[in-house]
N, C-alpha and C positions, 0 to 999 in steps of 0.2 A: 197601951195605946196601941193600935194596931199600926203594922207597917204600911205605909202609903205605896200604892201599886206604881212601879217605874217601868213602863214597856222596854227600856234600853239598859236596865240592870245587868241581865244575862249577856246581851250583847258588848255592854262595856268591857264587862270582865273577861269575854271569848277575845276581843280585841286587844286589851291591855296585856293580856297573859301570854297570847301567842305571838303577837308583831312586834317588832322591835325597830323598825325603819319608818319614820314619820316625815314625809313632806309637808311642809307647813306653808300653805298659801296665804299670802298676807303676812309673813312672819316680819317683824319690826325691829329696827336697830335700836328703838327708843326704850330704855328701862322704864318701867312703871305702866307700860302700856300691855293690857293681858296679850296681845300678839308679839310681845316679846318676853313676857315673865312666864307664860304657860310653856312655851317651847322649852325656855331655860329650865325650868323646874324638870321636865320629862327628859331633857338631856342629863340633868344631874340625877334622875332617878334610873339612868342607866340605857335610855333609848337614843338611837342616832337620829339627830335632826339633819333635815335637809331644809334649808330655807328657801322659799320660792318668792322673790320680790324682783321686780325689773328694774328697780332702782338701787340695788345694793350689789356689792361684790362679795362680802363676807358679813355673816352674822352669827352670834355665838361661836366665832371661831370656825366656821364651816362656809364652805362656798356657796353662795347665792346663785339661783338660777332664774332666767327670765319666766320661763312656763313649766309644768310639769313635764310637757314634751322634750325639754332640753336636759333633764335628769338621765345621766348614763347608767346608772345602776338600777336595780330592782328596787321598788317602794312598796312597803306594806300596806300604810294608811295614809290617806291623803287628809290632812286636819286643815279646816278653812276658817280664816279670819277675813272675810270679804262680805260686801253687802249680798243679799239674797238672791238679786237679780243675775250676779255675776256665778252663781252656783252650778246652772244647768251647764254651762260650757265647761266648768271644772269636774263637773260629774262625767261629762263625755270624755274628757282628759284622762280622769283616773282609770275610766274602763279601758282607754287605748293603751295607757301603760301597764295593764293588767295589775294594778293597785287590789288590795284584799278587802279594803274597807274604806268608805268616804265618813270623815266627821264633821257635821257643821256645828261650831262652837257657839255657847249660850247667845240666844236672841236672833239666830239665823235659822230661818224657816223655809223650805222649798219643796214642794210634793213633787214638782217636775223632778227634780234633782234625786229625790228619794227614788221614783219610780225607774229612773234611767240607772241608778245604782242597783237596785234590788233586781230589775230584770236581767242585769247582767251579772248576777252573782254576787255583787259586793256587800258585806256588810253595811248597814248604815245607822248613824245616829245623827239627829239634829236638834238643836238647843239644849246642849249639853256642855259643861266645860271638861275639857280631858284632864285638866289638872285636878279639879275637884271629884271626879270620879275615881281617878288613880289614887287618891288621898284617902277616899272612903273604902276603897274595895282591898289596898293593900297596906 
């Protein structure tokens, strides 16, 4: 059976092999939710997770921040678990903090966020689960 074309396969490999600090916008404290379990998996795989959640102080043993702009250290990848309509502002913040990549999780599509990211030199993925991609590639 021929391999199905995946426009993001090479980009996913590039992001996951080069970058190790992931800010997770919409990170959840609730075990069983993808927005908790995916960053937990990535943390256990050796990535530094920086939770972004305005209603939490700590998630996965890490200090949580209200917005990307509040994070005091460099961020490589912005991983998004928020509704599509919020991703344009998140993309603008990702550019502002000089992230290297913007990753929209499964079910999240936004062509305007994609354009903002790519026009500013960020690698971009949408509608893919970071955990599933990591599992497949590594």
